[in-house]
Backbone as CSV, one residue per row, in Angstrom:
resi,resn,N_x,N_y,N_z,CA_x,CA_y,CA_z,C_x,C_y,C_z
1,MET,-38.225,-15.944,-23.830,-37.001,-16.817,-24.163,-35.856,-15.745,-24.345
2,MET,-35.968,-14.535,-25.018,-34.966,-13.447,-24.867,-34.698,-12.836,-23.662
3,LYS,-35.473,-12.781,-22.800,-35.356,-11.947,-21.494,-34.499,-12.869,-20.522
4,LYS,-34.747,-14.467,-20.682,-34.010,-15.250,-19.920,-32.671,-15.209,-20.232
5,THR,-32.415,-15.177,-21.570,-30.909,-15.118,-22.246,-30.366,-13.798,-21.658
6,ILE,-30.869,-12.674,-21.714,-30.346,-11.688,-21.357,-29.993,-11.676,-19.797
7,LYS,-30.947,-12.161,-19.206,-30.633,-12.025,-17.684,-29.418,-13.058,-17.256
8,LYS,-29.240,-14.300,-18.033,-28.102,-15.270,-17.836,-26.747,-14.592,-18.319
9,VAL,-26.987,-13.759,-19.212,-25.650,-12.926,-19.534,-25.180,-12.094,-18.505
10,ILE,-26.374,-11.200,-18.216,-25.939,-10.126,-17.177,-25.646,-10.891,-15.781
11,PHE,-26.075,-11.865,-15.627,-25.648,-12.749,-14.460,-24.172,-13.068,-14.252
12,LEU,-23.873,-13.775,-15.631,-22.511,-14.192,-15.726,-21.479,-13.038,-15.667
13,MET,-21.904,-11.975,-16.401,-20.949,-10.826,-16.428,-20.417,-10.086,-14.912
14,VAL,-21.637,-10.212,-14.104,-21.500,-9.751,-12.917,-20.669,-10.770,-12.101
15,ALA,-20.884,-11.943,-12.207,-20.433,-13.112,-11.432,-18.664,-13.021,-11.759
16,MET,-18.384,-12.772,-13.120,-16.943,-12.848,-13.631,-16.379,-11.611,-13.196
17,THR,-17.142,-10.373,-13.157,-16.585,-9.353,-12.437,-16.318,-9.613,-10.885
18,ILE,-17.095,-10.132,-10.392,-16.782,-10.313,-8.735,-15.389,-11.291,-8.720
19,MET,-15.322,-12.382,-9.702,-14.363,-13.228,-9.514,-13.016,-12.466,-9.731
20,LEU,-13.075,-11.786,-10.849,-12.040,-11.111,-11.389,-11.344,-10.200,-9.971
21,GLY,-12.469,-9.407,-9.389,-11.957,-8.538,-8.532,-11.356,-9.285,-7.236
22,ALA,-11.888,-10.369,-7.042,-11.379,-11.141,-5.689,-9.854,-11.662,-6.117
23,VAL,-9.626,-12.214,-7.342,-8.545,-12.632,-7.726,-7.368,-11.573,-7.693
24,GLY,-7.805,-10.441,-8.117,-7.011,-9.203,-8.303,-6.530,-8.733,-6.673
25,CYS,-7.522,-8.838,-5.780,-7.263,-8.267,-4.485,-6.328,-9.356,-3.796
26,ALA,-6.642,-10.435,-3.951,-5.753,-11.735,-3.338,-4.367,-11.593,-3.969
27,SER,-4.116,-11.450,-4.936,-2.663,-11.647,-5.794,-1.994,-10.362,-5.624
28,SER,-2.554,-9.218,-5.094,-1.890,-8.023,-5.045,-0.908,-7.868,-3.794
29,GLY,-1.804,-8.734,-2.600,-0.940,-8.951,-1.341,0.237,-9.780,-1.552
30,MET,-0.238,-11.038,-2.363,0.943,-12.104,-2.425,2.169,-11.674,-3.258
31,MET,1.787,-10.670,-4.160,2.752,-10.309,-5.088,3.745,-9.044,-4.834
32,ALA,3.852,-8.873,-3.605,4.485,-7.532,-3.199,5.888,-7.583,-3.785
33,THR,6.449,-6.716,-4.484,7.808,-6.764,-4.982,8.578,-5.797,-4.114
34,THR,9.743,-6.507,-3.889,11.012,-6.013,-3.302,11.964,-5.714,-3.993
35,TYR,12.823,-4.816,-3.286,13.929,-4.172,-4.233,15.321,-4.557,-3.464
36,ASP,16.466,-4.491,-4.107,17.946,-4.543,-3.295,18.294,-3.119,-3.132
37,GLN,17.343,-1.981,-3.515,17.726,-0.726,-3.038,17.908,-0.620,-1.564
38,PRO,18.687,0.322,-1.113,18.944,0.616,0.383,17.810,1.539,0.766
39,CYS,17.361,1.293,1.985,16.325,1.911,2.952,16.941,3.478,2.751
40,ALA,15.885,4.315,2.634,16.150,5.829,2.750,16.390,6.239,4.291
41,TRP,15.802,5.407,5.194,16.157,5.679,6.329,17.364,5.040,7.270
42,CYS,17.245,3.601,6.789,18.529,2.950,7.649,19.541,2.207,6.701
43,ASN,19.606,2.277,5.356,20.433,1.664,4.521,20.153,0.073,4.404
44,ASN,19.053,-0.707,4.962,19.059,-2.014,4.990,18.317,-2.266,3.514
45,SER,18.167,-3.618,3.324,17.605,-3.973,2.098,17.058,-5.445,2.484
46,PRO,16.112,-5.953,2.101,15.188,-5.557,0.686,14.155,-4.356,1.186
47,THR,13.886,-3.708,0.317,12.991,-2.583,0.410,11.693,-2.734,-0.494
48,LYS,10.761,-1.797,0.144,9.579,-1.684,-1.072,9.484,-0.312,-1.565
49,LYS,9.217,-0.129,-2.789,9.330,1.243,-3.730,7.928,1.901,-3.198
50,TYR,8.207,3.037,-3.033,6.865,4.412,-2.485,7.356,5.358,-3.619
51,THR,6.021,6.203,-4.100,6.308,7.030,-4.854,6.109,8.419,-4.056
52,THR,6.822,9.437,-3.945,6.951,10.741,-3.426,5.844,11.429,-3.930
53,SER,5.668,12.478,-3.328,4.719,13.528,-3.793,5.368,14.244,-4.883
54,ASN,6.487,13.969,-5.140,7.458,14.777,-6.167,7.398,13.797,-7.502
55,ASN,6.733,12.657,-7.133,6.785,11.322,-8.189,8.168,10.935,-8.395
56,GLU,8.934,10.921,-7.446,10.160,10.395,-7.302,10.009,8.995,-6.653
57,ASP,10.925,7.820,-6.910,10.881,6.724,-6.106,11.707,6.962,-5.088
58,CYS,11.350,6.417,-3.759,11.739,6.238,-2.399,11.538,4.917,-1.884
59,TYR,12.745,4.284,-1.564,12.937,2.875,-1.110,12.963,2.836,0.553
60,VAL,11.895,2.126,1.005,12.080,2.010,2.604,11.907,0.609,2.928
61,CYS,12.579,0.039,3.895,12.517,-1.284,4.413,11.215,-1.601,5.286
62,GLU,10.879,-2.889,5.484,9.890,-3.181,6.241,9.667,-2.548,7.485
63,GLU,10.936,-2.779,8.395,11.137,-2.282,9.663,10.543,-0.737,9.692
64,CYS,11.384,-0.086,8.747,11.226,1.446,8.759,9.681,1.763,8.566
65,SER,9.171,1.079,7.660,7.776,1.429,7.037,6.793,0.971,8.188
66,SER,6.904,0.359,9.239,5.845,-0.230,10.077,6.194,0.425,11.438
67,CYS,7.254,1.215,11.772,7.361,1.797,12.808,7.006,3.424,12.737
68,CYS,6.519,4.004,13.583,6.070,5.666,13.567,7.326,6.503,13.828
69,ALA,7.479,7.186,13.094,8.472,8.172,13.204,8.932,9.094,14.239
70,PHE,7.281,9.337,14.822,7.375,10.188,15.961,7.272,9.556,17.165
71,CYS,6.573,8.509,17.501,6.430,7.873,19.068,7.232,6.669,18.883
72,GLY,7.491,6.046,17.776,8.243,4.660,17.673,7.362,3.620,17.627
73,LYS,6.088,3.760,17.900,5.063,2.804,18.176,5.162,1.715,16.889
74,GLU,5.100,0.413,16.943,5.307,-0.504,15.863,3.511,-0.651,15.499
75,GLY,3.359,-0.995,14.130,2.284,-1.275,13.562,1.645,-0.670,12.333
76,LYS,0.462,-0.350,12.167,-0.053,0.108,11.069,0.321,1.480,10.936
77,THR,1.062,2.146,9.617,1.252,3.309,9.490,0.793,3.910,8.378
78,GLU,0.702,5.258,8.417,0.286,6.102,7.312,1.568,6.838,6.564
79,HIS,1.640,7.079,5.530,2.926,7.862,5.123,2.830,9.122,4.260
80,TYR,3.640,9.851,4.374,3.566,11.144,3.515,5.160,11.443,3.329
81,THR,5.256,12.463,2.319,6.584,13.066,1.908,6.901,14.158,2.601
82,ASN,8.257,13.985,3.511,8.589,15.199,4.041,9.273,16.337,3.255
83,LEU,9.798,17.207,3.816,10.424,18.452,2.875,11.771,17.802,2.315
84,MET,12.491,16.730,2.552,13.700,16.314,2.131,13.319,15.164,1.040
85,GLY,12.047,15.130,0.700,11.554,14.217,-0.295,11.651,12.607,-0.123
86,ILE,11.654,12.172,1.178,11.501,11.053,1.713,10.405,10.839,2.314
87,GLU,9.868,9.390,2.314,8.499,9.074,2.907,8.767,8.928,4.401
88,VAL,7.702,9.411,5.192,7.671,9.390,6.581,6.598,8.578,6.778
89,PHE,6.749,7.788,7.791,5.780,6.819,8.182,5.244,7.379,9.766
90,VAL,3.857,7.492,9.871,3.342,7.858,11.159,2.044,6.596,11.526
91,CYS,1.832,6.644,12.984,0.795,6.125,13.397,-0.478,6.922,13.284
92,ASP,-1.579,6.323,13.337,-2.784,7.249,13.341,-3.050,8.091,14.524
93,GLU,-2.452,7.900,15.662,-2.481,8.681,16.912,-1.735,10.246,16.488
94,CYS,-0.399,9.913,15.796,0.490,10.913,15.790,0.060,11.723,14.503
95,ASN,-0.556,11.097,13.484,-0.978,11.659,12.342,-2.118,12.449,12.704
96,ASP,-3.181,12.164,13.756,-4.197,13.142,13.709,-3.918,14.212,14.851
97,GLY,-2.705,13.965,15.304,-2.354,15.112,16.563,-2.785,14.773,17.838
98,SER,-3.604,13.624,18.103,-4.200,13.330,19.336,-3.287,13.227,20.478
99,MET,-1.848,13.011,20.004,-0.738,12.656,21.162,-0.530,13.827,21.817
100,TYR,-0.582,14.978,21.335,0.115,16.152,21.683,-1.039,17.096,22.348
């Protein structure tokens, strides 16, 4: 009797953990916060806030964050902080150096 109760409790805990994780993942994409701060690259807004490697805030608009700074290709980009303290967005090809 006690083993069945323990198994039910463990099952419920695992199920709740999975459900909470799924809700957290779904809501994080829906609740993207935008700011009225000007974009560090083009001065447009709204922007998203990024934290630089110096732990400072950097605001970049959707257009600038989805365009590679080196080749101009639109799409998924990775970002890093340049020497001026601004986030730079690059595509996977340019990031791994395979274009050169």
